All heavy atoms as TSV, in Angstrom:
chain	resi	resn	atom	element	x	y	z
A	1	MET	N	N	32.984	103.485	70.267
A	1	MET	CA	C	33.737	103.228	69.044
A	1	MET	C	C	34.858	102.291	69.361
A	1	MET	O	O	35.451	102.331	70.406
A	1	MET	CB	C	34.237	104.567	68.470
A	1	MET	CG	C	34.897	104.416	67.126
A	1	MET	SD	S	35.447	105.959	66.347
A	1	MET	CE	C	33.976	106.803	66.145
A	2	ASN	N	N	35.176	101.437	68.404
A	2	ASN	CA	C	36.287	100.501	68.577
A	2	ASN	C	C	37.433	100.874	67.639
A	2	ASN	O	O	37.350	101.826	66.902
A	2	ASN	CB	C	35.782	99.072	68.307
A	2	ASN	CG	C	35.234	98.881	66.905
A	2	ASN	OD1	O	35.523	99.647	65.971
A	2	ASN	ND2	N	34.440	97.856	66.762
A	3	ALA	N	N	38.458	100.046	67.699
A	3	ALA	CA	C	39.699	100.336	66.909
A	3	ALA	C	C	39.377	100.420	65.419
A	3	ALA	O	O	39.938	101.259	64.711
A	3	ALA	CB	C	40.764	99.292	67.201
A	4	GLU	N	N	38.528	99.524	64.935
A	4	GLU	CA	C	38.184	99.547	63.504
A	4	GLU	C	C	37.456	100.842	63.128
A	4	GLU	O	O	37.699	101.383	62.061
A	4	GLU	CB	C	37.334	98.322	63.130
A	4	GLU	CG	C	37.077	98.230	61.652
A	4	GLU	CD	C	38.333	98.294	60.783
A	4	GLU	OE1	O	39.340	97.718	61.153
A	4	GLU	OE2	O	38.268	98.960	59.706
A	5	GLY	N	N	36.642	101.368	63.982
A	5	GLY	CA	C	35.981	102.639	63.720
A	5	GLY	C	C	36.954	103.769	63.635
A	5	GLY	O	O	36.846	104.644	62.773
A	6	TYR	N	N	37.979	103.752	64.490
A	6	TYR	CA	C	39.022	104.788	64.439
A	6	TYR	C	C	39.787	104.690	63.140
A	6	TYR	O	O	40.080	105.685	62.500
A	6	TYR	CB	C	39.991	104.634	65.607
A	6	TYR	CG	C	39.370	104.914	66.970
A	6	TYR	CD1	C	39.572	104.088	68.031
A	6	TYR	CD2	C	38.605	106.078	67.193
A	6	TYR	CE1	C	39.039	104.341	69.308
A	6	TYR	CE2	C	38.060	106.346	68.426
A	6	TYR	CZ	C	38.281	105.503	69.478
A	6	TYR	OH	O	37.744	105.773	70.690
A	7	ARG	N	N	40.077	103.466	62.687
A	7	ARG	CA	C	40.802	103.285	61.432
A	7	ARG	C	C	39.974	103.700	60.246
A	7	ARG	O	O	40.470	104.254	59.273
A	7	ARG	CB	C	41.210	101.821	61.288
A	7	ARG	CG	C	42.344	101.397	62.157
A	7	ARG	CD	C	42.860	100.022	61.782
A	7	ARG	NE	N	43.809	99.597	62.792
A	7	ARG	CZ	C	43.542	98.899	63.890
A	7	ARG	NH1	N	42.310	98.504	64.084
A	7	ARG	NH2	N	44.498	98.569	64.729
A	8	ARG	N	N	38.666	103.456	60.348
A	8	ARG	CA	C	37.763	103.892	59.253
A	8	ARG	C	C	37.815	105.409	59.145
A	8	ARG	O	O	37.872	105.947	58.010
A	8	ARG	CB	C	36.343	103.395	59.559
A	8	ARG	CG	C	35.379	103.542	58.448
A	8	ARG	CD	C	34.057	102.833	58.639
A	8	ARG	NE	N	33.591	102.705	60.022
A	8	ARG	CZ	C	33.634	101.565	60.726
A	8	ARG	NH1	N	34.120	100.489	60.209
A	8	ARG	NH2	N	33.221	101.540	61.964
A	9	ASN	N	N	37.770	106.115	60.258
A	9	ASN	CA	C	37.831	107.571	60.218
A	9	ASN	C	C	39.192	108.006	59.613
A	9	ASN	O	O	39.248	108.979	58.891
A	9	ASN	CB	C	37.662	108.180	61.626
A	9	ASN	CG	C	36.219	108.154	62.032
A	9	ASN	OD1	O	35.330	108.043	61.236
A	9	ASN	ND2	N	35.960	108.272	63.330
A	10	ALA	N	N	40.239	107.325	60.009
A	10	ALA	CA	C	41.567	107.682	59.434
A	10	ALA	C	C	41.586	107.533	57.929
A	10	ALA	O	O	42.059	108.430	57.230
A	10	ALA	CB	C	42.646	106.769	60.058
A	11	ARG	N	N	40.978	106.453	57.423
A	11	ARG	CA	C	40.931	106.267	55.977
A	11	ARG	C	C	40.152	107.388	55.304
A	11	ARG	O	O	40.528	107.871	54.217
A	11	ARG	CB	C	40.340	104.905	55.618
A	11	ARG	CG	C	41.287	103.777	55.904
A	11	ARG	CD	C	40.744	102.443	55.334
A	11	ARG	NE	N	39.529	101.986	56.000
A	11	ARG	CZ	C	39.491	101.197	57.091
A	11	ARG	NH1	N	40.618	100.790	57.640
A	11	ARG	NH2	N	38.330	100.823	57.574
A	12	ARG	N	N	39.055	107.839	55.928
A	12	ARG	CA	C	38.274	108.902	55.359
A	12	ARG	C	C	39.103	110.193	55.260
A	12	ARG	O	O	38.999	110.910	54.236
A	12	ARG	CB	C	37.037	109.172	56.201
A	12	ARG	CG	C	36.033	108.096	56.069
A	12	ARG	CD	C	34.834	108.332	57.024
A	12	ARG	NE	N	33.883	107.189	56.933
A	12	ARG	CZ	C	33.080	106.881	57.885
A	12	ARG	NH1	N	33.035	107.489	59.047
A	12	ARG	NH2	N	32.259	105.848	57.732
A	13	PHE	N	N	39.892	110.489	56.235
A	13	PHE	CA	C	40.743	111.685	56.183
A	13	PHE	C	C	41.839	111.529	55.143
A	13	PHE	O	O	42.212	112.506	54.456
A	13	PHE	CB	C	41.342	111.989	57.552
A	13	PHE	CG	C	40.400	112.769	58.438
A	13	PHE	CD1	C	39.689	112.138	59.417
A	13	PHE	CD2	C	40.190	114.110	58.253
A	13	PHE	CE1	C	38.807	112.853	60.234
A	13	PHE	CE2	C	39.273	114.833	59.038
A	13	PHE	CZ	C	38.572	114.182	60.030
A	14	LEU	N	N	42.330	110.320	54.913
A	14	LEU	CA	C	43.323	110.121	53.873
A	14	LEU	C	C	42.691	110.311	52.512
A	14	LEU	O	O	43.354	110.908	51.602
A	14	LEU	CB	C	43.970	108.755	53.974
A	14	LEU	CG	C	44.896	108.549	55.165
A	14	LEU	CD1	C	45.361	107.118	55.258
A	14	LEU	CD2	C	46.071	109.517	55.124
A	15	VAL	N	N	41.473	109.882	52.310
A	15	VAL	CA	C	40.781	110.112	51.053
A	15	VAL	C	C	40.619	111.609	50.795
A	15	VAL	O	O	40.890	112.126	49.718
A	15	VAL	CB	C	39.410	109.380	51.041
A	15	VAL	CG1	C	38.531	109.864	49.876
A	15	VAL	CG2	C	39.578	107.903	50.987
A	16	ARG	N	N	40.202	112.324	51.868
A	16	ARG	CA	C	40.070	113.793	51.722
A	16	ARG	C	C	41.412	114.419	51.446
A	16	ARG	O	O	41.430	115.395	50.678
A	16	ARG	CB	C	39.441	114.358	52.983
A	16	ARG	CG	C	38.003	113.994	53.128
A	16	ARG	CD	C	37.351	114.663	54.273
A	16	ARG	NE	N	35.949	114.232	54.363
A	16	ARG	CZ	C	35.018	114.901	54.981
A	16	ARG	NH1	N	35.351	116.040	55.573
A	16	ARG	NH2	N	33.801	114.435	55.045
A	17	ALA	N	N	42.455	113.919	52.065
A	17	ALA	CA	C	43.780	114.525	51.822
A	17	ALA	C	C	44.128	114.437	50.335
A	17	ALA	O	O	44.685	115.411	49.772
A	17	ALA	CB	C	44.824	113.788	52.680
A	18	ARG	N	N	43.825	113.321	49.678
A	18	ARG	CA	C	44.115	113.190	48.264
A	18	ARG	C	C	43.344	114.130	47.411
A	18	ARG	O	O	43.742	114.468	46.294
A	18	ARG	CB	C	43.827	111.731	47.840
A	18	ARG	CG	C	44.893	110.749	48.305
A	18	ARG	CD	C	44.618	109.373	47.699
A	18	ARG	NE	N	44.787	108.412	48.795
A	18	ARG	CZ	C	43.908	107.567	49.213
A	18	ARG	NH1	N	42.720	107.502	48.636
A	18	ARG	NH2	N	44.157	106.764	50.189
A	19	GLN	N	N	42.197	114.596	47.941
A	19	GLN	CA	C	41.377	115.512	47.163
A	19	GLN	C	C	41.761	116.960	47.349
A	19	GLN	O	O	41.315	117.802	46.588
A	19	GLN	CB	C	39.890	115.335	47.627
A	19	GLN	CG	C	39.358	113.988	47.325
A	19	GLN	CD	C	38.035	113.712	48.011
A	19	GLN	OE1	O	37.605	114.452	48.910
A	19	GLN	NE2	N	37.340	112.640	47.591
A	20	MET	N	N	42.609	117.260	48.324
A	20	MET	CA	C	43.022	118.617	48.623
A	20	MET	C	C	44.059	119.108	47.602
A	20	MET	O	O	44.991	118.365	47.246
A	20	MET	CB	C	43.624	118.722	50.021
A	20	MET	CG	C	42.686	118.404	51.113
A	20	MET	SD	S	41.466	119.681	51.284
A	20	MET	CE	C	40.163	118.842	52.108
A	21	ILE	N	N	43.825	120.333	47.167
A	21	ILE	CA	C	44.810	120.955	46.254
A	21	ILE	C	C	45.873	121.668	47.056
A	21	ILE	O	O	47.060	121.611	46.796
A	21	ILE	CB	C	44.099	121.929	45.314
A	21	ILE	CG1	C	43.115	121.142	44.394
A	21	ILE	CG2	C	45.077	122.717	44.463
A	21	ILE	CD1	C	42.187	121.999	43.611
A	22	ASP	N	N	45.447	122.353	48.111
A	22	ASP	CA	C	46.349	123.142	48.952
A	22	ASP	C	C	47.201	122.226	49.821
A	22	ASP	O	O	46.646	121.368	50.546
A	22	ASP	CB	C	45.505	124.056	49.851
A	22	ASP	CG	C	46.359	125.039	50.684
A	22	ASP	OD1	O	47.399	124.585	51.181
A	22	ASP	OD2	O	45.955	126.185	50.856
A	23	PRO	N	N	48.509	122.324	49.751
A	23	PRO	CA	C	49.408	121.435	50.505
A	23	PRO	C	C	49.180	121.536	52.029
A	23	PRO	O	O	49.294	120.543	52.743
A	23	PRO	CB	C	50.803	121.880	50.157
A	23	PRO	CG	C	50.670	122.636	48.880
A	23	PRO	CD	C	49.256	123.156	48.855
A	24	GLU	N	N	48.841	122.736	52.517
A	24	GLU	CA	C	48.584	122.891	53.940
A	24	GLU	C	C	47.335	122.126	54.352
A	24	GLU	O	O	47.341	121.472	55.427
A	24	GLU	CB	C	48.476	124.361	54.290
A	24	GLU	CG	C	49.793	125.118	54.296
A	24	GLU	CD	C	49.641	126.539	54.746
A	24	GLU	OE1	O	48.760	126.836	55.596
A	24	GLU	OE2	O	50.387	127.384	54.248
A	25	ASN	N	N	46.287	122.204	53.569
A	25	ASN	CA	C	45.071	121.485	53.864
A	25	ASN	C	C	45.303	119.968	53.808
A	25	ASN	O	O	44.810	119.227	54.614
A	25	ASN	CB	C	43.941	121.843	52.913
A	25	ASN	CG	C	43.399	123.252	53.197
A	25	ASN	OD1	O	43.572	123.805	54.254
A	25	ASN	ND2	N	42.777	123.852	52.168
A	26	ARG	N	N	46.095	119.543	52.801
A	26	ARG	CA	C	46.437	118.139	52.686
A	26	ARG	C	C	47.165	117.671	53.949
A	26	ARG	O	O	46.904	116.591	54.530
A	26	ARG	CB	C	47.284	117.914	51.449
A	26	ARG	CG	C	47.563	116.453	51.196
A	26	ARG	CD	C	48.364	116.212	49.922
A	26	ARG	NE	N	47.626	116.738	48.760
A	26	ARG	CZ	C	48.134	117.602	47.885
A	26	ARG	NH1	N	49.372	118.059	48.013
A	26	ARG	NH2	N	47.424	118.033	46.859
A	27	ALA	N	N	48.109	118.470	54.404
A	27	ALA	CA	C	48.886	118.135	55.606
A	27	ALA	C	C	47.994	118.027	56.837
A	27	ALA	O	O	48.172	117.118	57.653
A	27	ALA	CB	C	50.016	119.148	55.819
A	28	VAL	N	N	47.007	118.902	56.945
A	28	VAL	CA	C	46.088	118.853	58.058
A	28	VAL	C	C	45.281	117.560	58.049
A	28	VAL	O	O	45.127	116.882	59.049
A	28	VAL	CB	C	45.160	120.111	58.051
A	28	VAL	CG1	C	44.048	119.890	59.062
A	28	VAL	CG2	C	45.940	121.355	58.396
A	29	MET	N	N	44.817	117.169	56.847
A	29	MET	CA	C	44.028	115.931	56.721
A	29	MET	C	C	44.886	114.700	57.056
A	29	MET	O	O	44.438	113.768	57.719
A	29	MET	CB	C	43.472	115.764	55.304
A	29	MET	CG	C	42.443	116.816	54.929
A	29	MET	SD	S	40.940	116.630	55.881
A	29	MET	CE	C	40.775	118.321	56.462
A	30	ILE	N	N	46.133	114.699	56.647
A	30	ILE	CA	C	47.033	113.601	56.933
A	30	ILE	C	C	47.291	113.552	58.440
A	30	ILE	O	O	47.339	112.468	59.051
A	30	ILE	CB	C	48.326	113.715	56.117
A	30	ILE	CG1	C	47.972	113.465	54.616
A	30	ILE	CG2	C	49.376	112.737	56.618
A	30	ILE	CD1	C	49.132	113.796	53.683
A	31	ASP	N	N	47.498	114.698	59.037
A	31	ASP	CA	C	47.720	114.781	60.485
A	31	ASP	C	C	46.494	114.197	61.231
A	31	ASP	O	O	46.671	113.412	62.221
A	31	ASP	CB	C	48.012	116.212	60.936
A	31	ASP	CG	C	48.230	116.296	62.422
A	31	ASP	OD1	O	49.220	115.646	62.923
A	31	ASP	OD2	O	47.500	117.005	63.105
A	32	LEU	N	N	45.301	114.599	60.821
A	32	LEU	CA	C	44.110	114.084	61.479
A	32	LEU	C	C	43.975	112.574	61.270
A	32	LEU	O	O	43.566	111.838	62.225
A	32	LEU	CB	C	42.862	114.788	60.933
A	32	LEU	CG	C	42.726	116.243	61.358
A	32	LEU	CD1	C	41.620	116.951	60.557
A	32	LEU	CD2	C	42.486	116.346	62.851
A	33	ALA	N	N	44.321	112.088	60.100
A	33	ALA	CA	C	44.332	110.626	59.919
A	33	ALA	C	C	45.274	109.904	60.814
A	33	ALA	O	O	44.946	108.884	61.406
A	33	ALA	CB	C	44.654	110.309	58.441
A	34	ALA	N	N	46.473	110.491	61.015
A	34	ALA	CA	C	47.446	109.891	61.905
A	34	ALA	C	C	46.924	109.923	63.339
A	34	ALA	O	O	47.171	108.930	64.093
A	34	ALA	CB	C	48.757	110.712	61.833
A	35	ARG	N	N	46.222	110.938	63.740
A	35	ARG	CA	C	45.640	111.002	65.096
A	35	ARG	C	C	44.609	109.890	65.293
A	35	ARG	O	O	44.536	109.270	66.350
A	35	ARG	CB	C	45.085	112.360	65.401
A	35	ARG	CG	C	46.156	113.419	65.492
A	35	ARG	CD	C	45.536	114.816	65.587
A	35	ARG	NE	N	46.567	115.812	65.511
A	35	ARG	CZ	C	46.889	116.608	66.531
A	35	ARG	NH1	N	46.282	116.523	67.682
A	35	ARG	NH2	N	47.822	117.523	66.360
A	36	TRP	N	N	43.779	109.651	64.271
A	36	TRP	CA	C	42.780	108.607	64.385
A	36	TRP	C	C	43.445	107.221	64.494
A	36	TRP	O	O	43.009	106.380	65.234
A	36	TRP	CB	C	41.816	108.621	63.218
A	36	TRP	CG	C	40.748	109.668	63.341
A	36	TRP	CD1	C	40.582	110.792	62.621
A	36	TRP	CD2	C	39.627	109.605	64.233
A	36	TRP	NE1	N	39.472	111.468	63.035
A	36	TRP	CE2	C	38.869	110.787	64.025
A	36	TRP	CE3	C	39.194	108.713	65.205
A	36	TRP	CZ2	C	37.681	111.047	64.753
A	36	TRP	CZ3	C	38.053	108.984	65.915
A	36	TRP	CH2	C	37.315	110.166	65.698
A	37	MET	N	N	44.524	107.015	63.722
A	37	MET	CA	C	45.253	105.778	63.809
A	37	MET	C	C	45.868	105.596	65.171
A	37	MET	O	O	45.875	104.499	65.727
A	37	MET	CB	C	46.358	105.738	62.719
A	37	MET	CG	C	45.804	105.553	61.357
A	37	MET	SD	S	44.852	104.036	61.117
A	37	MET	CE	C	46.124	102.794	61.230
A	38	ARG	N	N	46.381	106.668	65.736
A	38	ARG	CA	C	46.960	106.615	67.101
A	38	ARG	C	C	45.890	106.231	68.133
A	38	ARG	O	O	46.125	105.456	69.027
A	38	ARG	CB	C	47.631	107.943	67.447
A	38	ARG	CG	C	48.229	107.970	68.816
A	38	ARG	CD	C	49.459	107.094	68.865
A	38	ARG	NE	N	50.017	107.116	70.204
A	38	ARG	CZ	C	50.331	106.007	70.898
A	38	ARG	NH1	N	50.176	104.861	70.378
A	38	ARG	NH2	N	50.787	106.103	72.127
A	39	LEU	N	N	44.708	106.774	67.929
A	39	LEU	CA	C	43.587	106.398	68.831
A	39	LEU	C	C	43.274	104.900	68.766
A	39	LEU	O	O	43.010	104.260	69.758
A	39	LEU	CB	C	42.338	107.213	68.488
A	39	LEU	CG	C	42.338	108.652	68.982
A	39	LEU	CD1	C	41.123	109.406	68.418
A	39	LEU	CD2	C	42.327	108.736	70.531
A	40	ALA	N	N	43.345	104.370	67.535
A	40	ALA	CA	C	43.112	102.924	67.357
A	40	ALA	C	C	44.193	102.142	68.101
A	40	ALA	O	O	43.888	101.162	68.758
A	40	ALA	CB	C	43.163	102.579	65.878
A	41	GLU	N	N	45.403	102.559	68.038
A	41	GLU	CA	C	46.510	101.902	68.711
A	41	GLU	C	C	46.308	101.984	70.228
A	41	GLU	O	O	46.508	100.980	70.934
A	41	GLU	CB	C	47.864	102.507	68.332
A	41	GLU	CG	C	48.224	102.244	66.902
A	41	GLU	CD	C	49.409	103.066	66.450
A	41	GLU	OE1	O	50.029	103.810	67.276
A	41	GLU	OE2	O	49.799	102.983	65.242
A	42	ILE	N	N	45.947	103.138	70.732
A	42	ILE	CA	C	45.737	103.317	72.186
A	42	ILE	C	C	44.571	102.443	72.604
A	42	ILE	O	O	44.644	101.769	73.665
A	42	ILE	CB	C	45.431	104.823	72.490
A	42	ILE	CG1	C	46.714	105.609	72.271
A	42	ILE	CG2	C	44.907	104.965	73.900
A	42	ILE	CD1	C	46.512	107.116	72.307
A	43	PHE	N	N	43.502	102.391	71.834
A	43	PHE	CA	C	42.342	101.558	72.183
A	43	PHE	C	C	42.746	100.100	72.317
A	43	PHE	O	O	42.378	99.419	73.266
A	43	PHE	CB	C	41.244	101.747	71.123
A	43	PHE	CG	C	40.003	100.924	71.401
A	43	PHE	CD1	C	39.032	101.447	72.243
A	43	PHE	CD2	C	39.847	99.681	70.849
A	43	PHE	CE1	C	37.881	100.664	72.488
A	43	PHE	CE2	C	38.743	98.921	71.081
A	43	PHE	CZ	C	37.754	99.404	71.918
A	44	GLU	N	N	43.501	99.630	71.345
A	44	GLU	CA	C	43.919	98.252	71.355
A	44	GLU	C	C	44.876	97.948	72.519
A	44	GLU	O	O	44.822	96.899	73.112
A	44	GLU	CB	C	44.528	97.831	70.044
A	44	GLU	CG	C	43.521	97.715	68.958
A	44	GLU	CD	C	44.100	97.315	67.627
A	44	GLU	OE1	O	45.275	97.573	67.392
A	44	GLU	OE2	O	43.361	96.710	66.857
A	45	ALA	N	N	45.759	98.891	72.828
A	45	ALA	CA	C	46.718	98.677	73.928
A	45	ALA	C	C	45.978	98.680	75.268
A	45	ALA	O	O	46.430	98.036	76.225
A	45	ALA	CB	C	47.762	99.766	73.890
A	46	ALA	N	N	44.884	99.394	75.378
A	46	ALA	CA	C	44.141	99.452	76.618
A	46	ALA	C	C	43.323	98.275	76.907
A	46	ALA	O	O	42.869	98.057	78.043
A	46	ALA	CB	C	43.282	100.740	76.644
A	47	ARG	N	N	43.017	97.500	75.871
A	47	ARG	CA	C	42.178	96.300	76.097
A	47	ARG	C	C	42.932	95.308	76.910
A	47	ARG	O	O	44.126	95.035	76.653
A	47	ARG	CB	C	41.855	95.669	74.751
A	47	ARG	CG	C	40.787	96.443	73.999
A	47	ARG	CD	C	40.350	95.803	72.714
A	47	ARG	NE	N	40.653	94.394	72.586
A	47	ARG	CZ	C	40.786	93.783	71.405
A	47	ARG	NH1	N	40.676	94.434	70.293
A	47	ARG	NH2	N	41.034	92.478	71.349
A	48	PRO	N	N	42.304	94.722	77.918
A	48	PRO	CA	C	42.993	93.729	78.727
A	48	PRO	C	C	43.322	92.474	77.932
A	48	PRO	O	O	42.575	92.105	77.027
A	48	PRO	CB	C	42.002	93.411	79.837
A	48	PRO	CG	C	40.687	93.850	79.341
A	48	PRO	CD	C	40.927	94.942	78.315
A	49	VAL	N	N	44.450	91.933	78.225
A	49	VAL	CA	C	44.866	90.736	77.566
A	49	VAL	C	C	43.943	89.600	78.035
A	49	VAL	O	O	43.794	89.369	79.206
A	49	VAL	CB	C	46.327	90.377	77.843
A	49	VAL	CG1	C	46.725	89.056	77.204
A	49	VAL	CG2	C	47.229	91.499	77.409
A	50	GLN	N	N	43.315	88.938	77.088
A	50	GLN	CA	C	42.407	87.905	77.463
A	50	GLN	C	C	43.190	86.588	77.623
A	50	GLN	O	O	43.876	86.154	76.724
A	50	GLN	CB	C	41.341	87.736	76.414
A	50	GLN	CG	C	40.407	88.914	76.332
A	50	GLN	CD	C	39.252	88.676	75.393
A	50	GLN	OE1	O	39.042	87.566	74.944
A	50	GLN	NE2	N	38.482	89.712	75.128
A	51	GLN	N	N	43.091	86.052	78.798
A	51	GLN	CA	C	43.787	84.820	79.065
A	51	GLN	C	C	42.758	83.720	79.289
A	51	GLN	O	O	41.664	83.970	79.789
A	51	GLN	CB	C	44.599	84.935	80.352
A	51	GLN	CG	C	45.689	85.972	80.266
A	51	GLN	CD	C	46.370	86.193	81.591
A	51	GLN	OE1	O	45.918	85.694	82.642
A	51	GLN	NE2	N	47.506	86.861	81.569
A	52	GLN	N	N	43.146	82.531	78.859
A	52	GLN	CA	C	42.213	81.416	79.068
A	52	GLN	C	C	42.259	81.067	80.519
A	52	GLN	O	O	43.337	80.897	81.111
A	52	GLN	CB	C	42.596	80.233	78.209
A	52	GLN	CG	C	42.320	80.470	76.747
A	52	GLN	CD	C	42.686	79.204	75.953
A	52	GLN	OE1	O	43.300	78.286	76.479
A	52	GLN	NE2	N	42.231	79.156	74.731
A	53	GLN	N	N	41.131	80.962	81.123
A	53	GLN	CA	C	41.047	80.566	82.531
A	53	GLN	C	C	40.505	79.145	82.604
A	53	GLN	O	O	39.526	78.815	81.927
A	53	GLN	CB	C	40.172	81.510	83.299
A	53	GLN	CG	C	40.712	82.917	83.370
A	53	GLN	CD	C	39.767	83.817	84.214
A	53	GLN	OE1	O	38.733	83.395	84.623
A	53	GLN	NE2	N	40.189	85.034	84.394
A	54	GLN	N	N	41.168	78.346	83.374
A	54	GLN	CA	C	40.689	76.995	83.511
A	54	GLN	C	C	39.548	77.020	84.537
A	54	GLN	O	O	39.636	77.657	85.568
A	54	GLN	CB	C	41.799	76.094	84.017
A	54	GLN	CG	C	42.936	75.887	82.989
A	54	GLN	CD	C	43.991	74.991	83.594
A	54	GLN	OE1	O	44.050	74.674	84.757
A	54	GLN	NE2	N	44.845	74.502	82.733
A	55	VAL	N	N	38.546	76.259	84.202
A	55	VAL	CA	C	37.412	76.145	85.116
A	55	VAL	C	C	37.769	75.122	86.178
A	55	VAL	O	O	38.080	73.983	85.856
A	55	VAL	CB	C	36.135	75.743	84.343
A	55	VAL	CG1	C	34.972	75.538	85.324
A	55	VAL	CG2	C	35.815	76.774	83.320
A	56	GLN	N	N	37.748	75.542	87.414
A	56	GLN	CA	C	38.062	74.648	88.509
A	56	GLN	C	C	36.781	74.034	89.066
A	56	GLN	O	O	35.768	74.732	89.122
A	56	GLN	CB	C	38.739	75.440	89.679
A	56	GLN	CG	C	40.038	76.096	89.262
A	56	GLN	CD	C	41.096	75.078	88.930
A	56	GLN	OE1	O	41.178	73.987	89.507
A	56	GLN	NE2	N	41.954	75.393	87.956
A	57	PRO	N	N	36.788	72.764	89.363
A	57	PRO	CA	C	35.586	72.177	89.961
A	57	PRO	C	C	35.277	72.849	91.271
A	57	PRO	O	O	36.161	73.240	92.024
A	57	PRO	CB	C	35.970	70.719	90.115
A	57	PRO	CG	C	37.429	70.588	89.895
A	57	PRO	CD	C	37.897	71.846	89.242
A	58	GLU	N	N	33.996	72.987	91.520
A	58	GLU	CA	C	33.566	73.619	92.740
A	58	GLU	C	C	33.871	72.679	93.919
A	58	GLU	O	O	33.744	71.494	93.842
A	58	GLU	CB	C	32.056	73.921	92.703
A	58	GLU	CG	C	31.727	75.028	91.699
A	58	GLU	CD	C	30.251	75.317	91.752
A	58	GLU	OE1	O	29.605	75.121	92.763
A	58	GLU	OE2	O	29.776	75.787	90.714
A	59	ASP	N	N	34.280	73.325	95.001
A	59	ASP	CA	C	34.594	72.549	96.189
A	59	ASP	C	C	33.335	72.416	97.020
A	59	ASP	O	O	32.910	73.344	97.642
A	59	ASP	CB	C	35.702	73.264	96.976
A	59	ASP	CG	C	36.136	72.497	98.182
A	59	ASP	OD1	O	36.029	71.273	98.185
A	59	ASP	OD2	O	36.610	73.118	99.168
A	60	HIS	N	N	32.730	71.224	96.962
A	60	HIS	CA	C	31.514	70.981	97.695
A	60	HIS	C	C	31.883	70.386	99.049
A	60	HIS	O	O	32.538	69.351	99.116
A	60	HIS	CB	C	30.565	70.039	96.979
A	60	HIS	CG	C	30.049	70.603	95.724
A	60	HIS	ND1	N	29.097	71.599	95.688
A	60	HIS	CD2	C	30.348	70.356	94.399
A	60	HIS	CE1	C	28.807	71.914	94.426
A	60	HIS	NE2	N	29.586	71.179	93.630
A	61	LYS	N	N	31.526	71.050	100.097
A	61	LYS	CA	C	31.760	70.493	101.422
A	61	LYS	C	C	30.598	69.637	101.841
A	61	LYS	O	O	29.453	69.947	101.629
A	61	LYS	CB	C	31.928	71.661	102.435
A	61	LYS	CG	C	33.148	72.526	102.170
A	61	LYS	CD	C	33.313	73.564	103.220
A	61	LYS	CE	C	34.516	74.416	102.922
A	61	LYS	NZ	N	34.717	75.464	103.876
A	62	LYS	N	N	30.957	68.515	102.416
A	62	LYS	CA	C	29.908	67.595	102.879
A	62	LYS	C	C	29.331	68.148	104.155
A	62	LYS	O	O	30.045	68.710	104.993
A	62	LYS	CB	C	30.509	66.220	103.127
A	62	LYS	CG	C	30.979	65.561	101.825
A	62	LYS	CD	C	31.525	64.191	102.113
A	62	LYS	CE	C	32.010	63.531	100.818
A	62	LYS	NZ	N	32.540	62.232	101.013
A	63	ASP	N	N	28.059	68.001	104.276
A	63	ASP	CA	C	27.385	68.442	105.492
A	63	ASP	C	C	27.862	67.582	106.671
A	63	ASP	O	O	27.873	66.378	106.621
A	63	ASP	CB	C	25.856	68.290	105.347
A	63	ASP	CG	C	25.308	69.277	104.337
A	63	ASP	OD1	O	25.876	70.353	104.176
A	63	ASP	OD2	O	24.293	68.950	103.761
A	64	LYS	N	N	28.243	68.253	107.688
A	64	LYS	CA	C	28.634	67.555	108.937
A	64	LYS	C	C	27.465	67.499	109.826
A	64	LYS	O	O	26.817	68.495	110.083
A	64	LYS	CB	C	29.786	68.249	109.570
A	64	LYS	CG	C	31.037	68.248	108.743
A	64	LYS	CD	C	32.194	68.903	109.454
A	64	LYS	CE	C	33.426	68.901	108.585
A	64	LYS	NZ	N	34.548	69.555	109.197
A	65	LYS	N	N	27.182	66.313	110.382
A	65	LYS	CA	C	26.075	66.153	111.316
A	65	LYS	C	C	26.573	65.743	112.656
A	65	LYS	O	O	27.465	65.103	112.912
A	65	LYS	CB	C	25.060	65.115	110.779
A	65	LYS	CG	C	24.385	65.635	109.546
A	65	LYS	CD	C	23.312	64.633	109.132
A	65	LYS	CE	C	22.658	65.175	107.884
A	65	LYS	NZ	N	21.645	64.286	107.426
């Protein structure tokens, strides 16, 4: 799963939270949504920073005879 998948799950819990009548159940759904969002943040923070690498010409050694 990637960060967008975690965010998608968070949105699903927020939708369910809006459907809850009981405030305790609503709070649980919101807490679960927050946890999914935190997972998305952790996932993104753990990804290595992609740096552009310059391609260096290969060093060809001439055959010595």
